[in-house]
C-alpha positions as CSV (number, residue, x, y, z in Angstrom):
1,X,-197.6,109.3,-69.9
2,X,-194.5,110.6,-71.7
3,X,-191.0,110.0,-70.3
4,X,-187.9,111.8,-71.5
5,X,-184.6,110.0,-71.1
6,X,-181.6,111.9,-69.9
7,X,-178.0,111.0,-70.7
8,X,-177.4,110.2,-67.0
9,X,-180.2,107.5,-67.3
10,X,-178.7,106.0,-70.4
11,X,-175.2,105.9,-68.8
12,X,-176.8,104.2,-65.8
13,X,-178.6,101.7,-68.0
14,X,-175.4,101.0,-69.9
15,X,-173.5,100.5,-66.6
16,X,-176.2,98.1,-65.4
17,X,-176.1,96.2,-68.7
18,X,-172.3,96.0,-68.4
19,X,-172.5,94.7,-64.8
20,X,-175.1,92.1,-65.7
21,X,-173.1,91.0,-68.7
22,X,-170.0,90.6,-66.6
23,X,-171.9,88.7,-63.9
24,X,-173.5,86.4,-66.5
25,X,-170.2,85.6,-68.3
26,X,-168.2,85.0,-65.2
27,X,-170.9,83.1,-63.2
28,X,-169.7,79.7,-64.4
29,X,-166.0,80.5,-63.8
30,X,-164.4,79.8,-60.5
31,X,-162.8,83.0,-59.2
32,X,-160.5,84.6,-61.8
33,X,-160.7,84.0,-65.6
34,X,-157.1,83.0,-66.6
35,X,-155.8,83.8,-70.1
36,X,-152.4,82.4,-70.9
37,X,-150.5,84.0,-73.8
38,X,-147.8,81.6,-74.6
39,X,-145.3,80.4,-77.2
40,X,-141.9,78.9,-76.8
41,X,-140.5,81.0,-79.7
42,X,-139.5,84.6,-79.0
43,X,-140.7,87.6,-81.0
44,X,-144.3,86.5,-81.7
45,X,-146.0,89.3,-79.9
46,X,-146.8,87.5,-76.6
47,X,-146.0,90.5,-74.3
48,X,-147.8,93.0,-76.5
49,X,-150.9,90.7,-76.6
50,X,-150.8,90.0,-72.9
51,X,-150.6,93.8,-72.1
52,X,-153.6,94.7,-74.3
53,X,-155.6,91.8,-73.0
54,X,-154.8,92.8,-69.4
55,X,-155.7,96.4,-70.1
56,X,-159.0,95.4,-71.6
57,X,-160.0,93.5,-68.5
58,X,-158.7,96.2,-66.1
59,X,-159.8,99.3,-67.9
60,X,-162.8,98.4,-70.1
61,X,-164.4,95.8,-67.9
62,X,-163.1,97.3,-64.6
63,X,-162.0,94.0,-63.2
64,X,-159.1,93.6,-60.8
65,X,-156.5,92.1,-63.1
66,X,-153.2,90.5,-62.5
67,X,-150.6,90.5,-65.4
68,X,-148.0,87.8,-64.7
69,X,-144.7,88.1,-66.5
70,X,-143.7,84.4,-66.6
71,X,-140.9,84.7,-69.1
72,X,-137.9,84.0,-66.8
73,X,-135.4,85.2,-69.5
74,X,-136.7,88.5,-70.7
75,X,-139.2,89.9,-68.2
76,X,-140.5,92.3,-70.9
77,X,-144.0,92.8,-69.5
78,X,-142.6,93.8,-66.1
79,X,-140.0,96.0,-67.7
80,X,-142.6,97.8,-69.7
81,X,-144.6,98.3,-66.4
82,X,-141.5,99.8,-64.7
83,X,-140.7,102.1,-67.6
84,X,-144.3,103.3,-67.8
85,X,-144.3,104.1,-64.1
86,X,-140.9,105.9,-64.3
87,X,-142.2,107.9,-67.3
88,X,-145.3,109.0,-65.2
89,X,-147.9,107.1,-67.1
90,X,-151.0,106.4,-65.1
91,X,-151.3,102.7,-64.3
92,X,-154.9,101.7,-63.8
93,X,-155.7,100.9,-60.1
94,X,-157.3,97.7,-61.2
95,X,-154.1,96.4,-62.8
96,X,-151.3,94.6,-60.9
97,X,-148.2,93.5,-62.7
98,X,-145.9,90.8,-61.1
99,X,-142.9,88.9,-62.5
100,X,-141.1,85.6,-62.3
101,X,-139.8,83.9,-60.2
102,X,-142.5,81.5,-59.2
103,X,-141.6,78.1,-57.8
104,X,-144.7,76.6,-59.4
105,X,-146.7,79.1,-61.6
106,X,-149.8,76.8,-61.6
107,X,-149.9,76.9,-57.8
108,X,-149.2,80.6,-57.8
109,X,-152.2,81.2,-60.2
110,X,-154.4,79.0,-58.0
111,X,-153.4,81.0,-55.0
112,X,-154.2,84.3,-56.8
113,X,-157.6,83.3,-58.3
114,X,-159.7,84.6,-55.4
115,X,-158.0,88.0,-55.5
116,X,-158.6,88.9,-59.1
117,X,-161.3,88.9,-61.7
118,X,-158.8,88.1,-64.5
119,X,-155.3,86.8,-64.6
120,X,-153.3,87.2,-67.8
121,X,-150.0,85.3,-68.1
122,X,-147.2,86.2,-70.5
123,X,-145.6,82.8,-70.7
124,X,-142.7,82.8,-73.1
125,X,-139.1,82.2,-73.8
126,X,-137.9,78.7,-74.2
127,X,-139.1,77.3,-70.9
128,X,-141.3,74.3,-71.7
129,X,-141.9,73.5,-68.0
130,X,-143.2,76.9,-67.1
131,X,-145.3,76.9,-70.3
132,X,-146.9,73.6,-69.4
133,X,-147.5,74.7,-65.8
134,X,-149.2,77.9,-66.9
135,X,-151.4,76.1,-69.5
136,X,-152.7,73.7,-66.9
137,X,-154.5,76.7,-65.2
138,X,-155.7,78.4,-68.3
139,X,-159.4,79.0,-69.2
140,X,-158.1,80.3,-72.5
141,X,-154.8,79.8,-74.3
142,X,-153.7,82.3,-76.9
143,X,-150.7,81.2,-79.0
144,X,-149.4,84.2,-81.1
145,X,-147.6,83.2,-84.3
146,X,-145.2,85.3,-86.3
147,X,-144.7,84.3,-89.9
148,X,-141.2,83.7,-91.2
149,X,-139.6,85.6,-94.1
150,X,-140.6,82.8,-96.5
151,X,-144.2,82.9,-95.3
152,X,-144.3,86.7,-95.5
153,X,-143.1,86.5,-99.2
154,X,-146.0,84.1,-99.9
155,X,-148.5,86.6,-98.3
156,X,-147.7,89.4,-100.7
157,X,-150.8,90.8,-102.2
158,X,-151.7,89.4,-105.7
159,X,-151.5,92.9,-107.3
160,X,-147.8,93.2,-106.4
161,X,-146.9,90.0,-108.1
162,X,-145.7,90.2,-111.7
163,X,-148.3,89.2,-114.3
164,X,-151.1,88.7,-111.8
165,X,-154.5,89.8,-112.9
166,X,-156.2,92.4,-110.6
167,X,-158.9,91.0,-108.4
168,X,-162.5,91.4,-109.8
169,X,-163.7,93.2,-106.7
170,X,-161.7,94.7,-103.9
171,X,-161.6,92.2,-101.2
172,X,-161.1,93.2,-97.6
173,X,-159.7,90.7,-95.2
174,X,-160.7,90.8,-91.5
175,X,-157.0,90.5,-90.7
176,X,-154.5,93.2,-91.3
177,X,-151.0,92.0,-91.9
178,X,-148.1,94.2,-90.8
179,X,-144.4,93.4,-90.5
């Protein structure tokens, strides 16, 4: 017997595979998977990273996702959300964005775990107490780092340094540096 696959069947199979993968990867996790993007220094890319991670969980995986802006000084993640709304950008229904103040962010995260599949926390600024509270609830901690000017100078490609021999073969790094 010969069976011909149709694109609808492939899409259905892919959706089933996605659902099974999600179920398998989250089975050992209690309620929401919590990712904390944190660094006490400003300007390291915390908010940008938190947004992209939250969008991945909300859009690609289709999970109800909470993005918490826990930077009590700048509130950049929440500001971006408001600007996007005002400009008419479509915000995924699966994404909720909330902002500081939280009396105790660890307690707040615990209270929200049952409501979401993923919680992404943008914990920044110079607030060590808030940083510590958020980290205590994290399943994953991401600490973005931004190189200083001195470090950037040391990262200059060898071919731009005077008297440097060219590399024998073109090497591609898995990381892309941009400033």
